C-alpha positions as CSV (number, residue, x, y, z in Angstrom):
1,M,0.0,0.1,-0.1
2,K,2.8,2.4,0.9
3,K,4.3,1.8,-2.9
4,V,0.8,2.6,-4.2
5,I,0.5,6.1,-2.0
6,G,3.8,6.9,-3.3
7,I,3.1,6.3,-6.9
8,I,0.0,8.4,-6.6
9,L,1.9,11.4,-4.7
10,T,4.6,11.5,-7.5
11,I,1.8,11.7,-10.4
12,V,0.0,14.4,-8.4
13,C,3.1,16.3,-7.9
14,V,4.6,15.9,-11.3
15,G,1.2,17.1,-12.6
16,V,0.9,20.5,-10.2
17,S,4.5,21.1,-10.9
18,A,4.1,21.1,-14.7
19,F,0.5,22.6,-14.5
20,A,2.4,25.6,-12.5
21,Q,5.1,26.3,-15.1
22,E,4.2,28.3,-18.1
23,N,0.9,26.3,-19.3
24,Q,-0.1,27.8,-22.8
25,R,-3.6,28.6,-23.5
26,F,-5.2,27.0,-26.9
27,S,-6.6,30.7,-27.3
28,N,-2.9,32.0,-27.7
29,P,-2.8,32.9,-31.3
30,S,0.6,31.4,-31.6
31,N,-0.5,28.0,-30.6
32,P,-1.5,25.8,-33.4
33,I,-4.1,24.0,-31.0
34,K,-7.5,25.3,-31.4
35,H,-10.8,24.5,-28.9
36,N,-13.4,23.1,-31.2
37,M,-17.2,22.6,-30.0
38,I,-17.6,19.0,-31.3
39,G,-15.2,16.4,-32.0
40,S,-14.2,12.6,-31.4
41,F,-11.4,10.8,-29.9
42,G,-10.2,7.2,-29.7
43,G,-7.2,5.3,-28.5
44,P,-5.5,2.5,-26.3
45,I,-5.4,2.5,-22.4
46,L,-2.9,1.1,-20.1
47,I,-4.0,0.1,-16.5
48,S,-2.4,-1.1,-13.6
49,S,-4.2,-2.2,-10.6
50,P,-3.8,-4.7,-7.5
51,L,-5.2,-8.0,-6.9
52,N,-4.3,-8.8,-3.0
53,N,-1.5,-6.3,-3.2
54,N,-0.2,-8.0,-6.3
55,F,-0.1,-5.2,-8.9
56,N,-0.4,-6.2,-12.6
57,L,-1.1,-4.4,-16.2
58,G,-3.9,-4.6,-18.3
59,I,-4.8,-3.2,-21.6
60,G,-7.7,-1.9,-23.4
61,G,-9.0,1.2,-25.5
62,G,-11.7,3.5,-25.8
63,G,-13.3,6.5,-27.9
64,G,-16.2,8.6,-28.0
65,I,-17.4,12.1,-28.8
66,V,-16.4,15.4,-27.3
67,I,-19.3,18.1,-27.1
68,N,-17.6,21.2,-25.5
69,D,-16.1,20.1,-22.4
70,F,-17.8,17.0,-21.9
71,Y,-17.3,13.4,-23.8
72,I,-19.1,10.2,-24.0
73,G,-18.0,7.0,-25.4
74,V,-17.4,3.3,-24.9
75,F,-14.4,1.2,-23.6
76,G,-13.3,-2.1,-23.3
77,I,-10.5,-3.6,-20.9
78,G,-8.8,-6.9,-19.9
79,Q,-6.5,-7.7,-17.3
80,T,-4.6,-11.0,-16.1
81,F,-3.2,-11.6,-12.6
82,Q,-0.5,-14.3,-13.0
83,N,0.1,-16.6,-9.8
84,S,-2.2,-14.6,-7.6
85,L,-2.5,-16.0,-4.1
86,M,-6.0,-16.5,-2.8
87,E,-6.0,-15.2,0.5
88,V,-9.1,-17.3,1.6
89,T,-7.8,-20.8,0.2
90,Q,-4.1,-20.0,0.0
91,E,-4.0,-21.3,-3.3
92,T,-2.3,-19.7,-6.4
93,K,-4.6,-18.9,-9.3
94,Q,-4.7,-16.9,-12.4
95,V,-7.3,-14.6,-12.7
96,N,-9.0,-13.0,-15.9
97,L,-10.9,-9.8,-15.6
98,G,-12.6,-8.6,-18.7
99,Y,-15.3,-5.7,-18.7
100,G,-16.5,-2.7,-21.1
101,G,-19.3,-0.1,-21.2
102,L,-20.2,3.7,-21.1
103,W,-17.4,6.4,-20.7
104,L,-18.4,9.7,-19.4
105,G,-15.9,12.5,-18.7
106,Y,-15.5,16.3,-18.3
107,S,-12.5,18.3,-18.6
108,F,-11.4,21.4,-16.8
109,Y,-9.6,24.3,-18.6
110,N,-9.6,22.9,-21.6
111,D,-8.2,25.8,-23.5
112,Y,-5.0,25.1,-21.6
113,K,-2.5,22.4,-23.1
114,L,-2.2,20.7,-19.7
115,H,-5.6,20.6,-17.9
116,P,-7.4,18.1,-15.2
117,F,-10.2,16.0,-16.0
118,V,-12.8,13.7,-14.4
119,S,-14.5,10.5,-15.5
120,L,-16.6,7.5,-14.8
121,R,-16.3,4.3,-16.5
122,S,-19.2,2.0,-16.0
123,G,-20.1,-1.4,-17.4
124,L,-20.5,-5.2,-17.5
125,G,-17.9,-8.0,-17.3
126,S,-16.6,-11.3,-16.1
127,L,-13.9,-12.4,-13.7
128,A,-12.6,-16.0,-13.9
129,L,-10.1,-18.2,-12.0
130,H,-7.8,-20.8,-14.0
131,N,-5.6,-23.4,-12.6
132,N,-2.0,-24.2,-13.9
133,Q,-3.7,-26.1,-16.8
134,D,-5.6,-23.1,-18.1
135,L,-8.9,-24.8,-17.3
136,S,-11.6,-22.4,-16.0
137,L,-12.6,-23.4,-12.5
138,M,-15.0,-20.5,-11.7
139,R,-16.6,-17.5,-13.5
140,Q,-18.6,-14.8,-12.2
141,N,-20.4,-11.8,-14.1
142,M,-20.4,-8.7,-12.4
143,V,-20.8,-4.7,-12.7
144,V,-17.9,-2.4,-12.7
145,L,-17.7,1.4,-11.8
146,T,-14.5,3.1,-12.2
147,P,-14.5,6.8,-10.9
148,E,-11.1,8.7,-11.9
149,M,-9.5,12.0,-12.0
150,G,-6.3,13.2,-13.8
151,L,-4.2,15.1,-16.3
152,E,-4.4,15.4,-20.0
153,F,-1.6,17.0,-22.0
154,N,-2.3,18.3,-25.5
155,V,0.9,17.4,-27.5
156,T,-0.5,18.6,-30.7
157,D,-4.0,19.3,-31.9
158,K,-4.5,15.7,-32.9
159,F,-2.7,13.7,-30.3
160,R,-3.2,13.8,-26.3
161,I,-1.7,11.7,-23.4
162,A,-3.8,11.3,-20.2
163,S,-2.7,9.8,-17.0
164,T,-5.4,9.2,-14.1
165,V,-5.8,7.5,-10.5
166,G,-9.0,6.1,-10.2
167,Y,-10.8,3.4,-8.0
168,R,-12.2,0.2,-9.8
169,W,-15.6,-1.1,-7.8
170,L,-16.7,-4.7,-8.7
171,S,-20.0,-5.6,-7.4
172,S,-20.6,-8.6,-5.1
173,F,-20.1,-12.1,-6.2
174,D,-21.9,-15.3,-5.2
175,E,-19.4,-16.8,-2.8
176,R,-20.5,-20.4,-4.1
177,K,-18.9,-19.5,-7.3
178,L,-15.9,-17.4,-6.5
179,P,-14.1,-17.2,-3.1
180,K,-14.6,-13.9,-1.4
181,E,-11.5,-11.7,-2.2
182,N,-10.6,-8.1,-2.5
183,Y,-11.2,-7.5,-6.1
184,S,-12.0,-3.9,-6.1
185,G,-9.0,-1.5,-5.9
186,I,-6.9,1.5,-7.1
187,T,-6.2,2.0,-10.6
188,L,-3.3,4.0,-12.6
189,N,-4.4,4.6,-16.1
190,L,-2.2,5.9,-19.1
191,A,-3.9,6.7,-22.1
192,L,-3.1,7.9,-25.6
193,R,-5.7,9.7,-27.6
194,V,-6.1,10.7,-31.0
195,V,-8.4,13.8,-31.5
196,I,-10.5,14.1,-34.7
197,N,-12.0,17.7,-34.9
């Protein structure tokens, strides 16, 4: 947990420091980036999150429509935890998590190159446990909610990089199908976005 807190504090400090330095506005005539009322975006998402204090990476993608400072779209994410120790049974399993759904967001100070934003990813998915022979042992469908906040940097008028910290909440499971574990937790995300105006 100390490592997670350290990573979060580092991201926040770097973001605040960068935001405090000569942040250029879109409205600057010398800046080629223009603020448009309507557009679209899409790109890959890299996610890191823990399962029983075991961090692992996942990958996905998403895209949507931007209307002023709001955006709405869809997303999908897949993540695998290799050799995860189940606290209840003390057995090592492979945990596969996949989900997707609706993506809502709002950007603050969108006329700056570097600006904060908040978003909510909500959807449906499934979580499965596998043994060493990759045979599915247990599977359970669930609801997933991930509120997050972060910083977005406009590299050009067509390419953006976003970094966020969030919390992924998974709905309750039928304990007859899956052992009761702490499947919810903090997420660290890095997204690359191609913008079409």
